[in-house]
C-alpha positions in Angstrom: 106.3 174.4 211.4 107.8 170.9 211.4 107.3 168.3 208.7 104.8 166.3 210.7 102.2 169.1 210.9 103.3 170.2 214.4 103.8 173.9 215.3 107.1 175.2 216.7 105.2 177.0 219.4 101.6 176.7 220.7 98.4 178.5 220.0 97.5 180.5 223.2 94.2 181.8 224.6 95.5 185.3 223.8 95.9 184.4 220.1 92.4 183.0 220.1 91.1 186.2 221.7 92.9 188.3 219.1 91.5 186.3 216.3 88.0 186.6 217.7 88.4 190.4 218.1 89.3 190.6 214.4 85.9 189.0 213.7 84.1 191.5 215.9 83.9 189.6 219.2 85.6 191.3 222.2 86.4 188.2 224.4 88.8 188.3 227.4 91.5 185.6 227.1 90.8 184.5 230.7 87.4 183.1 229.8 88.8 181.0 227.0 89.2 177.4 228.2 91.9 175.3 226.5 92.0 171.7 227.7 95.6 171.5 226.5 98.0 173.7 224.5 97.3 173.5 220.7 100.6 172.4 219.1 99.5 170.9 215.7 97.4 171.8 212.7 93.7 170.9 212.9 90.3 171.9 214.1 89.9 172.2 217.9 86.7 172.8 219.9 87.3 175.5 222.5 84.9 176.5 225.3 84.3 180.2 226.2 82.9 180.6 229.7 80.6 183.6 229.2 78.9 183.3 232.6 78.9 180.7 235.4 76.1 178.7 233.7 76.7 179.8 230.1 79.5 178.2 228.0 79.9 179.1 224.3 81.7 176.8 222.0 84.0 177.9 219.1 86.0 175.9 216.6 89.6 177.0 216.3 91.1 176.1 212.9 94.9 176.0 213.0 96.1 176.1 209.4 99.3 176.7 207.5 99.8 180.3 206.4 
C-alpha cells in the first residue's frame, strides 16, 4: 500500500465474492458490478445483479490490514 492510501493492486469482483462467501453468501463474481476498479482505501457501493429486475446493493469496505 502506498503512502497516499492507494493500493498496489485492485480489489476485484472475485475478491468481493470470496469475502461474501466467508459471510455465508454464495455469490457468483459475474453478477457483481464494479463501476471501476477499486484501487484505494474507503467504502464503495457495489451492485449485485441477482435477477434481471432485482439488484442488491452491498458496501465494500477496503481497509488497511
